[in-house]
N, C-alpha and C positions, 0 to 999 in steps of 0.2 A: 503491498499500499505505500504512496506518497505520502511524506510527513511533512505537515505544514508549521515550520520553525517559526511560528508566531504565539502571541500571548495564549490565543485562542487553543493552539498545538498545547501547550503545556498545561493549561488548566483543566484540559478534556482529559488528559492523563491523570494530572492529578485526581479528578473524578470518575475515572474509568467506569464505563457503562456495566462492566461487569461487576463492581463493588455493588451496584444496586439491582443486580440480577440473581436469581436464585442460583446455586452451584449447578441445578441441574439443567439449566437454560443459558448456557454462554456461548453458544453457538451463533456465529452473526445473522444467521437467518430465520433464527429464532426470537430476537428481538422484538419485542412488541410496543404497542402504544402504551400501554400501562408501562413498561420499562422506562420509557421516555418521559412520563409523568413523576416516576419515581426520582429521575435523574433531576427534573425541575425541583422536585422539591428538596431534593440535596442541594440545591444552589440557591435556596430562597434567600439567603444574607447578601448575595451578590447580586450586584446593578442586573436592571434589564437587558442591556445592552450587553453585559458581560455573558449573561446566561445565554443570551442569542447567539453572541460568538461561537459559545460552548454546540449549540444546536446545528449553528451551521457546520461545523468541523463534522459532527456526528451526519449529517445527510451528506457531504460531501465523500465522505467515506463509504456510506454505504450504496451511493449512487457510482461512485467507481468500481465498488465490487459487483455491481451488476454490470458493466460495463467491461470487466475483466472477467467474467465469467464464473467468478467464485459464489455468487447468489445468483437466483433468477429474477428476483425482482426486490424492491423497497420493502422491507416487512413488516413496517409500520408506518404510521402519520407524525410529522414532526411539525408542531405550529409553534412559531415563533412569538414570542411575548410582544406585549404592545408597549413599545420603549418611547416615553416623550423626547421630543425634539427640543434640548434645551439650546439655547443661544452659547454658541462660542465664546468665553472668555477671552479677553485681548488687551493689550496695552493700547492707550491712544495714542495719538504723536508726541505730546509733551512726556509723556510717562515712558515711551520707549528710548525716547532721545536721555532722558535722564538713566535710564537703564544703560545704555551706549556707552554714555560719559562715566558710570560708576565701573564699567567693566576696563575701562582703558588701563587701568593700573596693574592690571592681570591677565597675560598676554593671552591664555587660552581660555579665559572666561571672555575675552572677548571677541574671540573667534567664534566661538559657542553662539553668542548672541546675534551676531551677523549671519551666520549661517543658519540658525534657526528664523531670526526675523527680516533677514533682507534676502534669503534665498529659501526659504520655507522647508529646510530639511527636518525630517524626523528624526528623534533623538538617535534611532538606530544607523539611520544615513549619514549622519554628523560622524558618529564612533566609526563607520568603515570607509570613510571618505579617503582616497589616497591622491598622492600627487600627481599620479598618471591622470587624474581626473579633472584636475585644474587646467585648463588651458588660458594662460595669460594674453597670448596673440588675440583670442577672439572674445577675451573677456566671460569666459562660457564654463560652467560646473557641468560634469557628467554625472548622473545621480545613477550611478549601476549596480550598487549593491546595500546592503544592509545588515545588522549585525544584532542577532539576541541572544543571549545568556549564551555567548560564545559560540554561535553557530552564524555564518555569513550567508546570507542567500541573496535572492534579488530582492527590489525594492517591493514595499506593498503594492499589490498590482499588478505585480510579475513582469512590468517592462521599465526600460531604460527610459528617463528624462533628461532634457538639457535645461539648465538656468542659466539666464545670463545673470553676470554678478555686476552688482553696483560699483562706482567708483571706490566707495568706502572698503566694500568687501576684497575688492581686488588689491587694494592698497597694503590691506591688513594682513591678507596671504604672503602678498609678497616679502614683507617684512617677516614672516614667521617662517619664510623657508629652512629647513633644514635637512640633514643627512641622516638623523637618527634612524629612520625607517621608512617604510611606504607610507603609513598612516601620515594625515595631517596632522591630527590630537593624539599626541605620546608624550611622555614625560620624559625627564631628561635622560633617559636609560635607551631610550626607544621603546618604550611597554607602551602599547594603545592605551589608550582610557577607558576605563568601564563606565559602565550607565551610572551608576552610584556615585562616582569621582566628577561627572559631569552634572550629576542633579545637584551636587554639592556646590558646584562652582556657580551656578544659575542662581542657588539658594542665599548663595553669601552674598554675591552681588547684586539680587533682589531686595535684601535688606540693606545695603548701602543706598540703592536708589530709592526705598522706600516704596517698593510696587511689589505685586503679589506673585510670589515665585511658582515656580511651574516652567519646567521645559518644553512643554507642549504648548502653554500660552504664547510662545515665539513663535510658532508655526500659525497659529491661529491669528496671531498681530498681521504677520506677511498677507495672508488671506485677506483681511478685514481692511488693513491700509490700501493693498488694491483694490478692492470692492470700493473703497470711500473715494479715492481718485478715479474713480470713473473706468475701471479695465474692464471688458466683457466676460462674463462668467466661463465662457469656452477657454479665455487665455489665462483665467485663473485656475480653472481645471487641468490644463494641460501642465503649468507651471507647477501646480502643487503634487499632482499625481494623481487626482481622485478618479478612481475606476467609473464614480456615478456622479452626475452633474447634481445628482440632489444633494450630494453633500457640498457642493460649489453654492449651490443655491441659498445654503444659510447663512451666507456673508452678504448676498447681494440687497438685503434690506438695508444695508448701510450706504447703499451705491445711490446717493440722492443725485448726483452728477449724471448718471447714467439714467435716472428717472427724468430728470430735468431736460436731458438730451431728447429723451420718447417725446417729451410733449412738445419739444421746438420742433418735431417732425411733422406734427399735427399742425401746426402755425404754418409751416414751410408751404405745406398742400396747400391749405386754405387761401396763403397770399398768392399762390401761382393760380388757382382755380379764380381768383377774383382779377387776377390781371386776364384771363384769357376771356373773363365775361366782358371787361370793360373793354377789350379789342373786338 
């Protein structure tokens, strides 16, 4: 079976369905809907989105088993929970600039803040970024891999994406160039930074800047600022690597510029019609 090396993969194995099935019914083709309900019950303390990640992994495993001829059909019904769509937390423009300034005194923190807030990289993508992924001539990053608990895989969504670099990020990367290892972010001995170390860097910097801490808030900030500047949803989707445009749409309520531009289209059309009538 293919193994998903993400949070849902590890959580699914923490709550292996066999643990909530009877010992006599551990075969994949004997998993039934009652077993799925027991799995949901075992995860009641988890957020609905997390539970849905687990259920999605189970669904993928069973459907793949059918494709590979391991079982004849998916033996159970798997219904996702209704999860509320919360608005993404992000730093406004002034808060983000405070965070950037607070990070300047710590080179690694400065890179993390810019890679997340001005390039939209996820934590695992920041960790796995290599110097070969940085094209100074084109001022472009290639997001080709991600790391999760020591495992390096493709980025979430399974495809490579290309992100143009801001001048500030380009300059920061030039100043940080080193020969200690392939990874952009590593310690003095060339050892790649772990997720925990990166989280501590962001938390410490956020405390100095007096803003809410969180590595993923940087990515939300990237998407939110693009929307607020009027970037099209499709462009944000491509830059952020969202599989589903619906994910990107969470940010579009911030795009007053795009909304105003849409209304201007109506005015432009009306003015052209009136001009034609007058002729």
